C-alpha positions as CSV (number, residue, x, y, z in Angstrom):
1,M,-76.8,-74.0,59.0
2,K,-76.1,-76.8,61.6
3,R,-76.3,-74.2,64.4
4,I,-79.7,-73.0,63.1
5,I,-81.1,-76.5,63.0
6,L,-79.6,-77.3,66.4
7,L,-81.0,-74.1,67.9
8,A,-84.5,-74.8,66.4
9,A,-84.4,-78.4,67.8
10,V,-83.5,-77.2,71.3
11,T,-86.1,-74.4,71.2
12,L,-88.8,-76.9,70.2
13,S,-87.9,-79.4,72.8
14,V,-87.8,-76.7,75.6
15,T,-91.2,-75.3,74.3
16,G,-92.7,-78.7,74.7
17,C,-91.7,-78.7,78.4
18,T,-93.2,-75.4,79.4
19,T,-96.4,-75.2,81.3
20,T,-99.4,-72.9,80.9
21,D,-101.8,-71.6,83.5
22,T,-105.1,-73.3,82.8
23,G,-106.6,-72.5,86.1
24,V,-106.7,-76.3,86.9
25,S,-104.4,-77.5,89.6
26,A,-103.3,-81.1,90.0
27,S,-102.2,-80.6,93.6
28,V,-103.6,-82.9,96.3
29,S,-105.5,-80.2,98.1
30,S,-107.0,-78.7,95.0
31,N,-110.4,-80.4,95.5
32,V,-112.9,-78.2,97.1
33,A,-116.3,-79.5,98.4
34,P,-119.2,-78.1,96.3
35,A,-121.6,-75.7,98.0
36,Q,-124.6,-77.9,97.6
37,A,-126.8,-78.6,100.6
38,V,-125.9,-81.5,102.8
39,P,-128.3,-82.4,105.7
40,V,-127.0,-81.3,109.0
41,E,-127.6,-84.8,110.5
42,T,-125.3,-86.3,107.8
43,L,-122.5,-88.4,109.2
44,D,-123.9,-87.8,112.8
45,G,-121.7,-84.7,113.2
46,G,-118.9,-86.3,111.3
47,L,-115.3,-86.5,112.4
48,V,-115.4,-82.9,113.4
49,E,-117.4,-83.9,116.5
50,R,-115.1,-86.9,117.1
51,A,-112.1,-84.5,117.0
52,G,-113.7,-82.4,119.8
53,V,-114.0,-79.3,117.7
54,S,-116.7,-76.7,118.4
55,L,-117.6,-74.9,115.1
56,L,-120.1,-72.3,113.9
57,P,-123.1,-74.0,112.2
58,A,-122.0,-72.8,108.8
59,D,-118.4,-74.0,109.3
60,R,-119.7,-77.4,110.5
61,A,-121.8,-77.6,107.4
62,S,-118.8,-76.9,105.2
63,A,-116.8,-79.6,107.1
64,L,-119.6,-82.2,106.6
65,R,-119.9,-81.3,102.9
66,A,-116.2,-81.9,102.5
67,E,-116.5,-85.3,104.3
68,Q,-119.4,-86.4,102.0
69,Y,-117.6,-85.1,98.9
70,A,-114.3,-86.8,99.8
71,L,-116.0,-90.1,100.6
72,A,-118.2,-90.1,97.5
73,S,-116.1,-88.5,94.8
74,V,-112.3,-88.2,95.4
75,P,-109.6,-90.8,94.8
76,A,-107.9,-92.4,97.7
77,G,-105.2,-90.2,99.2
78,E,-106.4,-87.0,97.7
79,S,-107.7,-84.2,100.0
80,V,-110.8,-82.1,99.9
81,S,-110.2,-78.6,101.4
82,W,-112.9,-76.5,103.0
83,Q,-112.8,-72.9,104.3
84,G,-115.3,-71.5,106.9
85,R,-115.6,-68.2,108.6
86,D,-113.6,-69.2,111.7
87,A,-112.1,-72.5,110.7
88,E,-110.7,-74.5,107.8
89,G,-109.8,-78.0,107.1
90,R,-109.2,-80.9,104.8
91,V,-110.6,-84.4,104.5
92,T,-108.6,-87.3,103.1
93,A,-110.3,-90.7,102.4
94,A,-108.5,-94.0,101.9
95,S,-109.4,-96.7,99.4
96,P,-112.9,-98.1,99.4
97,Y,-113.7,-101.5,100.8
98,Q,-116.8,-103.7,101.0
99,V,-118.7,-104.6,104.2
100,G,-121.4,-106.9,103.0
101,D,-123.1,-105.0,100.2
102,Q,-122.0,-101.6,101.4
103,N,-119.2,-99.5,100.1
104,C,-117.1,-98.1,103.0
105,R,-114.0,-95.9,103.5
106,Q,-111.7,-94.9,106.3
107,Y,-110.9,-91.2,106.3
108,T,-109.3,-88.3,108.2
109,Q,-110.7,-84.8,108.9
110,R,-108.1,-82.2,109.9
111,V,-109.5,-78.9,111.2
112,I,-107.6,-75.8,112.1
113,V,-109.3,-73.3,114.5
114,K,-107.3,-70.2,115.6
115,G,-104.0,-71.9,114.7
116,Q,-104.8,-75.1,116.6
117,E,-105.1,-78.3,114.6
118,Y,-107.6,-81.0,115.5
119,V,-107.6,-84.4,113.8
120,G,-110.5,-86.9,113.7
121,R,-110.2,-90.4,112.2
122,G,-113.0,-92.9,111.4
123,A,-114.8,-94.9,108.8
124,A,-118.1,-94.5,107.0
125,C,-120.3,-96.6,104.8
126,R,-122.6,-95.4,102.0
127,G,-126.3,-96.0,102.5
128,Q,-128.9,-96.7,99.9
129,D,-129.8,-93.0,99.9
130,G,-126.2,-92.3,98.6
131,L,-125.2,-90.5,101.8
132,W,-122.4,-91.8,104.0
133,T,-122.9,-92.8,107.6
134,L,-120.1,-92.7,110.2
135,L,-119.4,-96.0,111.8
136,N,-119.0,-96.2,115.6
């Protein structure tokens, strides 16, 4: 009888530790920028241009969407991944800080094109229109 109770207790404790696949990942790179439209002039070309990367217009738009989304919606240190036709990348924003009445963040954009990684770093502040503007 003691063995049955012990076996039941061990089974229940192990069952409580198992994981199930819910389709939701808690990994840092699980955030993906939404496909909503972002103006091409947003962020003045973003960190992609600062990194010296030449991208297809659609890939550039994906990178800029990821920058906007990371700055506006993602906790500090987490990454937003994006995937284009010829390139992919991820954006990681730091903790927000205030400059006057504006909310600002430093961030990094890593872009991989044909196996070559390019890195751009900078800071942006949110305008009254809700969009972020890259600081010089």
